[in-house]
One Martini backbone bead per residue (centre of mass of N, CA, C, O) as a GRO file, in nm:
protein
  442
    1MET     BB    1  -0.406  -2.104   2.194
    2VAL     BB    2  -0.162  -1.940   2.395
    3PRO     BB    3   0.138  -1.851   2.419
    4ARG     BB    4   0.379  -1.918   2.647
    5SER     BB    5   0.612  -1.815   2.863
    6ILE     BB    6   0.970  -1.835   2.865
    7SER     BB    7   1.274  -1.848   2.941
    8ARG     BB    8   1.578  -1.832   2.807
    9LYS     BB    9   1.703  -2.055   2.975
   10ASP     BB   10   1.478  -2.270   2.928
   11PHE     BB   11   1.488  -2.275   2.623
   12ILE     BB   12   1.778  -2.372   2.590
   13LYS     BB   13   1.752  -2.625   2.757
   14ASN     BB   14   1.513  -2.760   2.605
   15SER     BB   15   1.635  -2.760   2.322
   16SER     BB   16   1.879  -2.939   2.383
   17ILE     BB   17   1.725  -3.188   2.472
   18LEU     BB   18   1.552  -3.226   2.215
   19PHE     BB   19   1.778  -3.252   2.010
   20ALA     BB   20   1.932  -3.487   2.142
   21ALA     BB   21   1.664  -3.677   2.122
   22GLY     BB   22   1.506  -3.617   1.849
   23SER     BB   23   1.289  -3.439   1.910
   24SER     BB   24   1.001  -3.197   1.982
   25LEU     BB   25   0.844  -2.901   1.995
   26LEU     BB   26   0.600  -2.978   1.821
   27ALA     BB   27   0.497  -3.238   1.978
   28THR     BB   28   0.464  -3.111   2.273
   29GLY     BB   29   0.320  -2.814   2.251
   30GLN     BB   30   0.532  -2.609   2.304
   31ALA     BB   31   0.558  -2.275   2.360
   32VAL     BB   32   0.734  -2.000   2.236
   33ALA     BB   33   0.864  -1.715   2.291
   34ALA     BB   34   0.819  -1.437   2.083
   35SER     BB   35   1.072  -1.254   2.230
   36ASN     BB   36   1.318  -1.443   2.186
   37PRO     BB   37   1.656  -1.376   2.115
   38ALA     BB   38   1.777  -1.672   2.072
   39MET     BB   39   1.616  -1.724   1.782
   40ALA     BB   40   1.798  -1.483   1.602
   41ALA     BB   41   2.060  -1.593   1.526
   42PRO     BB   42   2.312  -1.583   1.336
   43GLY     BB   43   2.336  -1.875   1.139
   44LYS     BB   44   2.096  -2.035   1.176
   45THR     BB   45   2.002  -2.376   1.213
   46LEU     BB   46   1.768  -2.623   1.060
   47THR     BB   47   1.609  -2.945   1.111
   48LEU     BB   48   1.364  -3.136   0.928
   49LYS     BB   49   1.185  -3.431   0.991
   50ASN     BB   50   0.915  -3.584   0.879
   51VAL     BB   51   0.800  -3.417   0.635
   52ARG     BB   52   0.505  -3.316   0.485
   53LEU     BB   53   0.459  -3.324   0.128
   54GLU     BB   54   0.346  -3.219  -0.163
   55THR     BB   55   0.363  -3.398  -0.504
   56GLY     BB   56   0.054  -3.443  -0.604
   57PHE     BB   57  -0.199  -3.571  -0.802
   58GLU     BB   58  -0.497  -3.747  -0.806
   59TYR     BB   59  -0.687  -3.954  -1.044
   60GLU     BB   60  -1.023  -3.960  -1.196
   61GLY     BB   61  -0.949  -3.930  -1.476
   62GLU     BB   62  -0.974  -3.570  -1.484
   63GLU     BB   63  -1.008  -3.582  -1.178
   64VAL     BB   64  -0.937  -3.468  -0.876
   65SER     BB   65  -0.909  -3.702  -0.583
   66GLY     BB   66  -0.612  -3.625  -0.475
   67THR     BB   67  -0.314  -3.617  -0.257
   68LYS     BB   68   0.017  -3.634  -0.271
   69THR     BB   69   0.262  -3.768  -0.035
   70GLU     BB   70   0.574  -3.702   0.144
   71LEU     BB   71   0.872  -3.753   0.306
   72PHE     BB   72   1.103  -3.510   0.450
   73THR     BB   73   1.406  -3.321   0.450
   74ILE     BB   74   1.483  -3.001   0.606
   75GLU     BB   75   1.697  -2.729   0.539
   76ILE     BB   76   1.800  -2.449   0.747
   77SER     BB   77   1.933  -2.111   0.666
   78ASP     BB   78   1.916  -1.793   0.739
   79GLY     BB   79   1.585  -1.807   0.692
   80LYS     BB   80   1.622  -2.043   0.476
   81ILE     BB   81   1.599  -2.263   0.235
   82LYS     BB   82   1.845  -2.498   0.153
   83SER     BB   83   1.693  -2.794   0.155
   84VAL     BB   84   1.528  -3.073  -0.021
   85LEU     BB   85   1.507  -3.399   0.109
   86PRO     BB   86   1.520  -3.697   0.158
   87ASN     BB   87   1.430  -3.889   0.397
   88ASN     BB   88   1.585  -3.885   0.742
   89PRO     BB   89   1.517  -4.033   1.037
   90ALA     BB   90   1.830  -4.005   1.156
   91ALA     BB   91   1.837  -3.722   1.175
   92LYS     BB   92   1.933  -3.431   1.309
   93GLY     BB   93   1.641  -3.298   1.471
   94ILE     BB   94   1.324  -3.220   1.398
   95ASP     BB   95   1.026  -3.395   1.458
   96ALA     BB   96   0.727  -3.381   1.261
   97LYS     BB   97   0.553  -3.650   1.246
   98GLY     BB   98   0.394  -3.599   0.956
   99LEU     BB   99   0.342  -3.320   0.921
  100LEU     BB  100   0.215  -3.057   0.747
  101LEU     BB  101   0.358  -2.840   0.511
  102LEU     BB  102   0.316  -2.482   0.508
  103PRO     BB  103   0.265  -2.180   0.448
  104ALA     BB  104   0.255  -1.912   0.600
  105PHE     BB  105   0.043  -1.688   0.723
  106LYS     BB  106  -0.172  -1.391   0.635
  107GLU     BB  107  -0.270  -1.106   0.812
  108MET     BB  108  -0.444  -0.833   0.621
  109HIS     BB  109  -0.678  -0.744   0.853
  110ILE     BB  110  -0.612  -0.541   1.137
  111HIS     BB  111  -0.643  -0.431   1.501
  112LEU     BB  112  -0.390  -0.417   1.729
  113ASP     BB  113  -0.457  -0.139   1.899
  114LYS     BB  114  -0.771  -0.257   1.948
  115THR     BB  115  -0.845  -0.445   2.243
  116TYR     BB  116  -0.954  -0.705   2.482
  117TYR     BB  117  -0.740  -0.888   2.452
  118GLY     BB  118  -0.627  -1.024   2.771
  119GLU     BB  119  -0.891  -0.996   2.897
  120LYS     BB  120  -1.187  -1.004   2.988
  121TRP     BB  121  -1.479  -1.071   2.887
  122LYS     BB  122  -1.643  -0.874   2.608
  123ALA     BB  123  -1.911  -0.764   2.473
  124THR     BB  124  -2.094  -0.604   2.263
  125GLY     BB  125  -2.281  -0.347   2.197
  126LYS     BB  126  -2.514  -0.157   2.083
  127ARG     BB  127  -2.562  -0.007   1.787
  128GLN     BB  128  -2.532   0.352   1.717
  129GLY     BB  129  -2.508   0.554   1.430
  130GLY     BB  130  -2.302   0.393   1.311
  131VAL     BB  131  -1.995   0.505   1.248
  132LYS     BB  132  -2.041   0.768   1.409
  133GLY     BB  133  -2.121   0.624   1.668
  134MET     BB  134  -1.843   0.478   1.700
  135ILE     BB  135  -1.676   0.730   1.723
  136ALA     BB  136  -1.804   0.830   1.985
  137LEU     BB  137  -1.724   0.583   2.149
  138GLU     BB  138  -1.416   0.599   2.112
  139GLN     BB  139  -1.381   0.877   2.250
  140GLN     BB  140  -1.445   0.741   2.532
  141ILE     BB  141  -1.251   0.457   2.537
  142ILE     BB  142  -0.952   0.503   2.450
  143PRO     BB  143  -0.808   0.591   2.712
  144GLU     BB  144  -0.842   0.305   2.837
  145LEU     BB  145  -0.715   0.129   2.611
  146LEU     BB  146  -0.420   0.264   2.630
  147LYS     BB  147  -0.308   0.164   2.908
  148ASN     BB  148  -0.270  -0.162   2.768
  149SER     BB  149  -0.209  -0.191   2.448
  150THR     BB  150   0.063  -0.335   2.430
  151TYR     BB  151  -0.008  -0.597   2.572
  152LYS     BB  152  -0.254  -0.674   2.389
  153ALA     BB  153  -0.099  -0.685   2.125
  154GLU     BB  154   0.085  -0.919   2.208
  155LYS     BB  155  -0.142  -1.124   2.255
  156LEU     BB  156  -0.252  -1.110   1.965
  157ILE     BB  157   0.001  -1.207   1.824
  158GLU     BB  158   0.003  -1.486   1.964
  159LEU     BB  159  -0.257  -1.578   1.841
  160LEU     BB  160  -0.170  -1.566   1.546
  161GLN     BB  161   0.060  -1.767   1.576
  162SER     BB  162  -0.125  -2.009   1.672
  163LYS     BB  163  -0.270  -1.979   1.365
  164GLY     BB  164  -0.005  -1.923   1.149
  165SER     BB  165   0.086  -1.619   1.175
  166ASN     BB  166   0.374  -1.387   1.076
  167ILE     BB  167   0.182  -1.175   0.929
  168ALA     BB  168   0.069  -0.823   0.931
  169ARG     BB  169  -0.199  -0.591   0.874
  170SER     BB  170  -0.219  -0.282   1.051
  171HIS     BB  171  -0.441  -0.078   1.180
  172VAL     BB  172  -0.405   0.268   1.308
  173ASN     BB  173  -0.495   0.508   1.504
  174ILE     BB  174  -0.565   0.849   1.375
  175GLU     BB  175  -0.652   1.088   1.622
  176PRO     BB  176  -0.743   1.325   1.864
  177THR     BB  177  -0.761   1.129   2.106
  178SER     BB  178  -0.480   0.955   2.059
  179LYS     BB  179  -0.330   1.051   1.830
  180LEU     BB  180  -0.005   0.879   1.849
  181ASP     BB  181  -0.036   0.647   2.067
  182SER     BB  182  -0.128   0.394   1.917
  183LEU     BB  183   0.129   0.377   1.750
  184LYS     BB  184   0.343   0.371   1.973
  185HIS     BB  185   0.238   0.118   2.122
  186LEU     BB  186   0.257  -0.077   1.883
  187GLN     BB  187   0.560  -0.039   1.828
  188GLN     BB  188   0.644  -0.166   2.093
  189ALA     BB  189   0.529  -0.446   2.045
  190LEU     BB  190   0.691  -0.498   1.779
  191GLU     BB  191   0.968  -0.476   1.908
  192HIS     BB  192   0.929  -0.725   2.096
  193LYS     BB  193   0.855  -0.906   1.810
  194LYS     BB  194   1.077  -0.874   1.575
  195ASP     BB  195   1.192  -1.188   1.559
  196THR     BB  196   0.867  -1.327   1.514
  197PHE     BB  197   0.737  -1.066   1.366
  198GLU     BB  198   0.529  -0.902   1.117
  199ALA     BB  199   0.447  -0.555   1.008
  200GLU     BB  200   0.202  -0.359   0.858
  201LEU     BB  201   0.128  -0.010   0.854
  202VAL     BB  202  -0.176   0.185   0.902
  203ALA     BB  203  -0.285   0.503   0.870
  204PHE     BB  204  -0.593   0.552   1.057
  205PRO     BB  205  -0.883   0.758   1.015
  206GLN     BB  206  -1.138   0.661   1.208
  207HIS     BB  207  -1.260   0.981   1.242
  208GLY     BB  208  -1.160   1.114   1.011
  209ILE     BB  209  -0.995   1.360   0.846
  210PHE     BB  210  -1.226   1.608   0.880
  211TYR     BB  211  -1.437   1.540   1.100
  212THR     BB  212  -1.165   1.553   1.326
  213ASP     BB  213  -0.900   1.677   1.240
  214SER     BB  214  -0.645   1.459   1.110
  215ALA     BB  215  -0.434   1.563   0.902
  216ALA     BB  216  -0.180   1.638   1.072
  217LEU     BB  217  -0.147   1.355   1.200
  218MET     BB  218  -0.106   1.203   0.935
  219LYS     BB  219   0.160   1.345   0.860
  220GLU     BB  220   0.314   1.245   1.104
  221ALA     BB  221   0.272   0.937   1.064
  222ALA     BB  222   0.420   0.924   0.781
  223GLN     BB  223   0.705   0.975   0.966
  224MET     BB  224   0.662   0.681   1.161
  225GLY     BB  225   0.682   0.392   0.989
  226VAL     BB  226   0.476   0.362   0.791
  227ASP     BB  227   0.324   0.202   0.487
  228TYR     BB  228   0.027   0.328   0.502
  229ILE     BB  229  -0.256   0.501   0.377
  230GLY     BB  230  -0.556   0.589   0.505
  231GLY     BB  231  -0.924   0.552   0.507
  232LEU     BB  232  -1.282   0.685   0.524
  233ASP     BB  233  -1.570   0.716   0.408
  234PRO     BB  234  -1.588   1.002   0.233
  235THR     BB  235  -1.893   1.072   0.230
  236SER     BB  236  -2.016   1.000   0.523
  237ILE     BB  237  -1.773   1.145   0.682
  238ASP     BB  238  -1.629   1.387   0.491
  239GLY     BB  239  -1.828   1.475   0.228
  240SER     BB  240  -1.578   1.386   0.016
  241ILE     BB  241  -1.409   1.230  -0.218
  242GLU     BB  242  -1.197   1.427  -0.325
  243LYS     BB  243  -1.076   1.541  -0.064
  244SER     BB  244  -1.001   1.272   0.071
  245MET     BB  245  -0.846   1.120  -0.165
  246ASP     BB  246  -0.641   1.340  -0.229
  247PHE     BB  247  -0.501   1.329   0.041
  248VAL     BB  248  -0.413   1.034   0.039
  249VAL     BB  249  -0.255   1.033  -0.227
  250GLN     BB  250  -0.055   1.266  -0.163
  251LEU     BB  251   0.067   1.140   0.091
  252ALA     BB  252   0.175   0.888  -0.047
  253LEU     BB  253   0.357   1.038  -0.248
  254ASP     BB  254   0.529   1.215  -0.053
  255TYR     BB  255   0.610   0.928   0.132
  256LYS     BB  256   0.615   0.657  -0.017
  257LYS     BB  257   0.329   0.508  -0.005
  258GLY     BB  258   0.066   0.333   0.048
  259ILE     BB  259  -0.279   0.211   0.012
  260ASP     BB  260  -0.553   0.174   0.274
  261ILE     BB  261  -0.895   0.166   0.262
  262HIS     BB  262  -1.201   0.221   0.405
  263LEU     BB  263  -1.505   0.061   0.253
  264HIS     BB  264  -1.853   0.051   0.337
  265GLU     BB  265  -1.988   0.174   0.112
  266GLY     BB  266  -2.258   0.175  -0.079
  267GLY     BB  267  -2.352   0.230  -0.374
  268GLU     BB  268  -2.269   0.512  -0.538
  269SER     BB  269  -2.042   0.611  -0.347
  270GLY     BB  270  -1.876   0.352  -0.354
  271VAL     BB  271  -1.828   0.335  -0.661
  272LYS     BB  272  -1.700   0.619  -0.694
  273THR     BB  273  -1.458   0.564  -0.513
  274ILE     BB  274  -1.332   0.342  -0.674
  275GLU     BB  275  -1.306   0.498  -0.942
  276TYR     BB  276  -1.135   0.731  -0.831
  277LEU     BB  277  -0.894   0.559  -0.736
  278VAL     BB  278  -0.829   0.426  -1.002
  279ASN     BB  279  -0.766   0.690  -1.151
  280LYS     BB  280  -0.535   0.782  -0.963
  281VAL     BB  281  -0.352   0.540  -1.023
  282ASN     BB  282  -0.332   0.584  -1.331
  283GLU     BB  283  -0.195   0.871  -1.285
  284ASN     BB  284  -0.011   0.694  -1.057
  285PRO     BB  285   0.178   0.421  -1.116
  286VAL     BB  286   0.332   0.393  -0.836
  287LEU     BB  287   0.048   0.269  -0.702
  288LYS     BB  288   0.073   0.009  -0.827
  289GLY     BB  289   0.031  -0.256  -0.601
  290LYS     BB  290  -0.025  -0.025  -0.341
  291THR     BB  291  -0.348  -0.052  -0.363
  292PHE     BB  292  -0.627  -0.058  -0.126
  293ILE     BB  293  -0.950  -0.212  -0.042
  294SER     BB  294  -1.132  -0.227   0.234
  295HIS     BB  295  -1.403  -0.443   0.178
  296CYS     BB  296  -1.577  -0.321  -0.065
  297PHE     BB  297  -1.906  -0.356  -0.054
  298ALA     BB  298  -2.021  -0.240  -0.323
  299LEU     BB  299  -1.977  -0.498  -0.499
  300ALA     BB  300  -2.209  -0.680  -0.371
  301TYR     BB  301  -2.457  -0.489  -0.512
  302LEU     BB  302  -2.393  -0.575  -0.788
  303ASP     BB  303  -2.417  -0.678  -1.081
  304ARG     BB  304  -2.244  -0.893  -1.268
  305LYS     BB  305  -2.150  -0.700  -1.490
  306LYS     BB  306  -2.044  -0.474  -1.300
  307GLN     BB  307  -1.842  -0.647  -1.150
  308GLU     BB  308  -1.665  -0.707  -1.396
  309GLU     BB  309  -1.592  -0.417  -1.465
  310MET     BB  310  -1.460  -0.345  -1.194
  311ALA     BB  311  -1.252  -0.573  -1.180
  312GLU     BB  312  -1.099  -0.493  -1.436
  313LYS     BB  313  -1.013  -0.212  -1.345
  314MET     BB  314  -0.859  -0.305  -1.092
  315GLY     BB  315  -0.663  -0.501  -1.225
  316ASN     BB  316  -0.531  -0.291  -1.422
  317ALA     BB  317  -0.451  -0.090  -1.166
  318GLY     BB  318  -0.365  -0.249  -0.902
  319VAL     BB  319  -0.628  -0.295  -0.717
  320GLY     BB  320  -0.699  -0.412  -0.410
  321VAL     BB  321  -0.842  -0.658  -0.170
  322MET     BB  322  -0.960  -0.646   0.168
  323SER     BB  323  -1.102  -0.932   0.327
  324THR     BB  324  -1.350  -1.078   0.567
  325ILE     BB  325  -1.567  -1.259   0.454
  326PRO     BB  326  -1.860  -1.201   0.425
  327PHE     BB  327  -2.192  -1.280   0.538
  328GLY     BB  328  -2.509  -1.336   0.400
  329GLY     BB  329  -2.642  -1.076   0.206
  330MET     BB  330  -2.310  -1.015   0.168
  331ILE     BB  331  -2.139  -1.118  -0.117
  332MET     BB  332  -1.841  -1.134  -0.236
  333PRO     BB  333  -1.668  -1.127  -0.565
  334ILE     BB  334  -1.399  -1.306  -0.556
  335PRO     BB  335  -1.389  -1.478  -0.816
  336THR     BB  336  -1.398  -1.225  -1.000
  337LEU     BB  337  -1.142  -1.093  -0.901
  338TYR     BB  338  -0.954  -1.323  -0.981
  339LYS     BB  339  -1.019  -1.328  -1.285
  340TYR     BB  340  -0.889  -1.009  -1.300
  341GLY     BB  341  -0.628  -0.992  -1.100
  342VAL     BB  342  -0.700  -0.939  -0.815
  343ASP     BB  343  -0.572  -0.856  -0.508
  344VAL     BB  344  -0.648  -1.095  -0.261
  345ARG     BB  345  -0.712  -1.054   0.088
  346ALA     BB  346  -0.708  -1.162   0.437
  347GLY     BB  347  -0.909  -1.099   0.746
  348ASN     BB  348  -1.039  -1.036   1.081
  349ASP     BB  349  -0.997  -0.748   1.201
  350CYS     BB  350  -1.180  -0.801   1.468
  351ILE     BB  351  -1.076  -0.880   1.819
  352ILE     BB  352  -1.225  -0.838   2.085
  353ASP     BB  353  -1.425  -0.574   2.062
  354HIS     BB  354  -1.639  -0.292   2.000
  355TRP     BB  355  -1.717  -0.425   1.709
  356ASN     BB  356  -1.618  -0.736   1.769
  357THR     BB  357  -1.631  -1.103   1.882
  358PHE     BB  358  -1.547  -1.326   1.631
  359GLY     BB  359  -1.254  -1.326   1.615
  360SER     BB  360  -0.992  -1.585   1.592
  361GLY     BB  361  -0.709  -1.543   1.409
  362SER     BB  362  -0.797  -1.718   1.152
  363VAL     BB  363  -0.729  -1.752   0.813
  364LEU     BB  364  -0.822  -2.040   0.762
  365GLN     BB  365  -1.115  -1.985   0.836
  366LYS     BB  366  -1.164  -1.785   0.602
  367THR     BB  367  -1.111  -1.994   0.383
  368ASN     BB  368  -1.341  -2.181   0.460
  369LEU     BB  369  -1.566  -1.975   0.415
  370ALA     BB  370  -1.510  -1.932   0.115
  371ALA     BB  371  -1.564  -2.222   0.028
  372GLN     BB  372  -1.863  -2.217   0.112
  373LEU     BB  373  -1.964  -1.965  -0.047
  374TYR     BB  374  -1.826  -2.079  -0.346
  375GLY     BB  375  -1.820  -2.402  -0.375
  376TYR     BB  376  -1.550  -2.540  -0.250
  377ARG     BB  377  -1.523  -2.908  -0.258
  378THR     BB  378  -1.293  -2.999  -0.402
  379GLU     BB  379  -0.973  -3.084  -0.401
  380PHE     BB  380  -0.880  -2.863  -0.593
  381ASP     BB  381  -1.031  -2.611  -0.481
  382LEU     BB  382  -0.927  -2.629  -0.189
  383SER     BB  383  -0.624  -2.603  -0.267
  384ARG     BB  384  -0.652  -2.315  -0.401
  385ILE     BB  385  -0.781  -2.136  -0.159
  386LEU     BB  386  -0.529  -2.120   0.023
  387LYS     BB  387  -0.421  -1.845  -0.098
  388LEU     BB  388  -0.574  -1.660   0.106
  389ALA     BB  389  -0.363  -1.729   0.346
  390THR     BB  390  -0.070  -1.714   0.158
  391HIS     BB  391  -0.055  -1.531  -0.084
  392ASN     BB  392  -0.028  -1.746  -0.346
  393VAL     BB  393   0.105  -1.982  -0.189
  394LEU     BB  394   0.168  -2.308  -0.330
  395PRO     BB  395   0.272  -2.631  -0.342
  396LEU     BB  396   0.087  -2.657  -0.600
  397ASP     BB  397   0.006  -2.652  -0.903
  398ASP     BB  398  -0.251  -2.698  -1.130
  399LYS     BB  399  -0.082  -2.976  -1.229
  400GLY     BB  400   0.086  -3.092  -0.961
  401ASN     BB  401   0.340  -2.934  -0.918
  402ARG     BB  402   0.608  -2.883  -0.730
  403GLN     BB  403   0.679  -2.532  -0.588
  404TRP     BB  404   0.666  -2.601  -0.274
  405PRO     BB  405   0.946  -2.603  -0.146
  406LYS     BB  406   1.256  -2.417  -0.201
  407ALA     BB  407   1.544  -2.311  -0.259
  408GLY     BB  408   1.540  -1.975  -0.107
  409ASP     BB  409   1.314  -1.976   0.062
  410ARG     BB  410   1.141  -1.867   0.302
  411ALA     BB  411   1.119  -1.973   0.651
  412ASP     BB  412   0.777  -1.977   0.634
  413LEU     BB  413   0.604  -2.196   0.857
  414VAL     BB  414   0.364  -2.469   0.880
  415LEU     BB  415   0.230  -2.712   1.105
  416ILE     BB  416  -0.015  -2.957   1.018
  417ASP     BB  417  -0.304  -3.155   1.105
  418ALA     BB  418  -0.272  -3.293   0.792
  419SER     BB  419  -0.274  -3.443   0.464
  420CYS     BB  420  -0.371  -3.166   0.323
  421SER     BB  421  -0.488  -2.876   0.202
  422ALA     BB  422  -0.786  -2.953   0.175
  423GLU     BB  423  -0.820  -3.044   0.467
  424ALA     BB  424  -0.729  -2.786   0.609
  425VAL     BB  425  -0.964  -2.616   0.499
  426SER     BB  426  -1.216  -2.793   0.569
  427ARG     BB  427  -1.114  -2.839   0.896
  428ILE     BB  428  -0.935  -2.644   1.028
  429SER     BB  429  -0.660  -2.731   1.100
  430PRO     BB  430  -0.427  -2.763   1.330
  431VAL     BB  431  -0.175  -2.580   1.465
  432ARG     BB  432   0.157  -2.685   1.578
  433SER     BB  433   0.351  -2.483   1.405
  434LEU     BB  434   0.577  -2.195   1.389
  435ILE     BB  435   0.791  -2.053   1.131
  436HIS     BB  436   1.027  -1.777   1.148
  437ARG     BB  437   1.292  -1.748   0.975
  438GLY     BB  438   1.380  -2.042   1.110
  439ASN     BB  439   1.197  -1.997   1.373
  440VAL     BB  440   1.059  -2.116   1.654
  441VAL     BB  441   0.744  -1.957   1.782
  442PHE     BB  442   0.517  -2.226   1.813
   0.00000   0.00000   0.00000
């Protein structure tokens, strides 16, 4: 379901009626316009009653056999949790009707700037020539994609909101065909959604930094409000790990940005790129915790011992992995990465575009896929892997103590039709409402 737009006048009218009746935007299933300025007024307060929160684990012997929950009333003020109180069914506010409250999800690898979403269905064509073949295709179709890319980006944002994500990291093409237009168009879309959605932007040389002479454009983009400097397969596309990665690292240092590169390459070149970037981060500690490798498929082809060695190096250097949770013959060693403290985040990557048609917009679905791939079947394991969708924010700690939500936390919340986190992951339970900084946006 994609949120439908309503006017500001109708929103205010409907909200007043619903609040007066003690009923709920959440229960009616009515989606609120993502760009509505009325929802971001300073000092805004919100009360949620009959909210289901996890309070602890149930045990059979030493094994977690279930999750305890209770109903609460939550007060929100100025975009943050003000208090978590015993439930008061008579309180004035939005009735959550027993829906489970979870931290809002984070979509951490997507391309909001290029999609067919919002237009009629279009499957991908047959790929020819690998990544370079796709570069040639993009050079042909990007001018057409740009004609309404702002509109389609907004529709894609609304899809993400309907799936429970209020934050995304989006790569945006920087190359000679679109020049800086893909970035400018996406920034327009984000400006329209600024009160209800957040995004980190990666300047992404999709056609290679030097393969298509994008270096000067990348320098311009670094001064246009992006957060990360991207890169692409330095050996197969640009012909040199050193030249390509040195450019990326220096640009990030010069403009105080993070790094997030696409690395599809397997084999020796992929491993050498990871090691080269790890070494560069160790030489420049300011980049620790701000450097990521998207995909990082080379790790999937290593033997277990080498995977552990690489994961340890990455964890020590603060180099994270952005994964789309691929399946088939190439399974990423995500449990090993977690073991060594690597910051792992998930995303859908492409949604209804010329690269892929299968992205659903749901990071919870990616979490479910991870659970299946890595054998997370128990109540405890399913509840733990939710962190892939929430970036490590979990309602209960490993001992079953409630640690979220608490006073002072940002009010970025989803209401899910599930009894607990484990069920939400296992069944990809439907999102009924998204609250961003204390504002109901879906």
